[in-house]
C-alpha positions in Angstrom: 0.0 0.0 0.0 1.5 3.4 -0.9 2.2 5.9 1.8 1.1 9.5 2.2 -2.2 11.2 2.2 -5.4 10.4 4.1 -6.7 6.8 3.8 -10.4 6.4 3.5 -11.8 2.9 4.3 -15.3 2.8 2.8 -18.0 0.3 3.7 -20.3 -0.9 1.0 -23.3 1.0 2.2 -21.7 4.4 2.0 -20.2 3.7 -1.5 -23.6 2.6 -2.9 -25.4 5.7 -1.5 -22.7 8.1 -2.7 -23.0 6.5 -6.2 -26.7 7.1 -6.0 -26.2 10.7 -5.0 -23.4 11.3 -7.5 -21.3 12.8 -4.7 -18.3 10.5 -4.5 -15.8 13.2 -5.7 -17.3 15.8 -3.5 -17.1 13.7 -0.4 -13.4 12.8 -1.1 -12.7 16.5 -1.4 -14.8 17.5 1.6 -13.1 14.8 3.9 -9.6 15.1 2.5 -9.4 11.5 1.6 -6.7 11.0 -1.1 -6.5 7.2 -0.9 -9.8 5.6 -0.8 -10.3 1.8 -0.4 -13.4 -0.3 -0.8 -14.5 -3.8 0.3 -14.6 -6.7 -2.2 -18.3 -6.9 -1.6 -18.7 -3.4 -3.2 -19.2 -4.6 -6.8 -21.6 -3.7 -9.5 -23.0 -7.2 -9.9 -23.4 -7.8 -6.2 -24.9 -4.5 -5.5 -27.5 -4.7 -8.4 -30.3 -6.2 -6.2 -29.9 -3.4 -3.6 -30.0 -0.7 -6.3 -33.1 -2.3 -7.8 -34.8 -2.2 -4.4 -33.9 1.4 -3.8 -34.4 3.0 -7.2 -37.5 2.2 -9.3 -37.0 4.7 -12.0 -35.1 3.0 -14.8 -33.1 6.1 -15.8 -32.1 6.9 -12.2 -31.2 3.3 -11.6 -29.0 3.2 -14.8 -27.3 6.5 -13.9 -26.5 5.3 -10.3 -25.2 2.0 -11.7 -22.9 3.8 -14.2 -21.5 5.9 -11.3 -21.0 2.9 -9.2 -19.1 1.1 -12.0 -16.8 4.2 -12.3 -16.1 4.2 -8.6 -15.4 0.3 -8.5 -13.0 0.8 -11.5 -11.2 3.7 -9.9 -11.0 2.6 -6.2 -8.9 -0.4 -5.2 -10.1 -3.1 -2.8 -8.5 -3.0 0.6 -4.9 -4.5 0.3 -5.1 -8.3 1.0 -1.9 -8.3 3.3 -3.2 -5.9 5.9 -6.7 -7.4 5.6 -5.4 -10.9 6.2 -3.4 -9.7 9.2 -6.4 -7.8 10.5 -8.6 -10.8 10.2 -6.3 -12.9 12.4 -6.5 -10.4 15.3 -8.7 -10.9 18.4 -10.1 -7.4 17.6 -11.6 -8.5 14.3 -13.1 -11.7 15.9 -14.6 -9.7 18.8 -16.2 -7.3 16.3 -17.3 -9.9 13.8 -19.2 -11.7 16.6 -21.1 -8.5 17.6 -24.7 -8.2 16.5 -25.2 -5.7 13.8 -21.6 -5.6 12.9 -20.8 -7.6 9.7 -17.5 -9.2 8.7 -16.7 -6.3 6.3 -17.4 -3.6 8.9 -15.3 -5.6 11.5 -12.4 -5.8 9.0 -12.5 -2.1 8.3 -12.5 -1.2 12.1 -9.6 -3.6 12.7 -7.7 -2.2 9.8 -8.4 1.4 11.0 -7.1 0.6 14.5 -3.9 -1.0 12.9 -3.3 1.7 10.3 0.2 3.2 10.2 -0.9 6.1 8.1 -3.7 8.7 8.9 -6.9 6.9 8.1 -10.7 7.3 8.6 -13.7 4.9 8.2 -16.6 6.1 6.2 -19.9 4.3 6.7 -23.6 4.4 5.5 -24.8 1.9 8.2 -26.4 3.4 11.3 -26.8 0.1 13.0 -23.1 -0.6 12.7 -22.2 2.7 14.4 -24.7 2.1 17.1 -23.4 -1.4 17.7 -19.8 -0.2 17.8 -20.7 2.6 20.3 -22.9 0.5 22.6 -21.0 -2.8 22.6 -17.4 -1.5 22.3 -17.6 2.0 23.9 -13.9 2.2 24.7 -12.9 1.3 21.3 -15.3 3.7 19.8 -14.0 6.4 22.0 -10.5 5.6 20.9 -11.6 6.2 17.3 -13.4 9.5 18.0 -13.5 11.6 14.9 -12.2 8.8 12.7 -15.6 7.2 11.9 -17.6 9.4 9.6 -21.3 8.6 8.8 -23.1 9.4 5.5 -24.8 12.2 7.3 -21.5 13.7 8.4 -20.2 13.4 4.8 -23.2 15.1 3.4 -23.0 17.8 5.9 -19.3 18.5 4.9 -20.4 18.7 1.2 -23.3 21.1 2.1 -20.6 23.3 3.9 -18.4 23.2 0.8 -21.1 23.6 -1.9 -24.3 24.7 -0.1 -27.3 22.6 1.0 -29.2 23.2 -2.3 -26.5 21.4 -4.2 -27.0 18.3 -2.0 -30.8 18.6 -2.0 -30.8 18.7 -5.7 -28.8 15.4 -6.0 -30.8 13.8 -3.2 -34.3 14.3 -4.5 -34.3 11.7 -7.3 -32.7 9.1 -5.1 -34.2 9.9 -1.8 -35.3 6.2 -1.4 -31.7 5.0 -1.0 -31.5 6.3 2.7 -34.0 6.8 5.6 -32.3 9.9 6.9 -32.4 11.6 3.5 -36.2 10.9 3.3 -36.8 12.4 6.7 -34.4 15.4 6.1 -36.2 16.2 2.7 -39.5 16.0 4.5 -38.8 19.5 5.9 -41.8 21.9 5.5 -42.4 23.2 2.0 -40.5 26.5 1.4 -38.4 26.0 4.6 -34.8 27.3 4.5 -32.2 24.7 3.4 -30.7 25.1 6.8 -33.5 22.8 8.0 -32.1 20.1 5.7 -28.6 20.5 7.2 -30.0 20.5 10.8 -31.9 17.4 10.1 -28.8 15.6 8.8 -26.9 16.6 11.9 -29.7 15.4 14.1 -29.7 11.9 12.5 -25.9 11.6 12.5 -25.1 8.4 14.5 -21.6 9.7 15.1 -22.7 13.0 16.7 -21.5 13.6 20.3 
């Protein structure tokens, strides 16, 4: 694995949702990630059933699939050497045996804890964050600020580009995420600040 820059370890959920939103590049810029990595499970073929469940409009579905294909092509899978080493640790086994933390998420946490270079973990799974906080509070506290939710990522993009920019991307694909549906349910005519406030209130990583 090359050195230098900020490593971003992306779980499958957040990659799929950013592909739906078309905000992959914006999130990399907003978070400062220069070396993104994905899980092997984040593939176009393997993710097709999820996309079909989320996105009923054929054109929207195709556009999201095309964006995911571009991400998968550009972003490497987590290095097998560090991944294999992390899977052999008690840390991984402990996490993988925790309810609502799947093997991929457990691997990313173990790799984050062992990372020699600056690294963050980006996730679109609120249940995973809740399980990590509730069942492993000391470990979660040690990773404070290094686990970023989808809501936090979108808030950072709002800060960089304005809330209207994110809202415009979110409306056609709102069915991909529950927080988006709720945040976009703000009263008609409300200021876009309401959308940003809603995202912050739904952020599972908030203090």
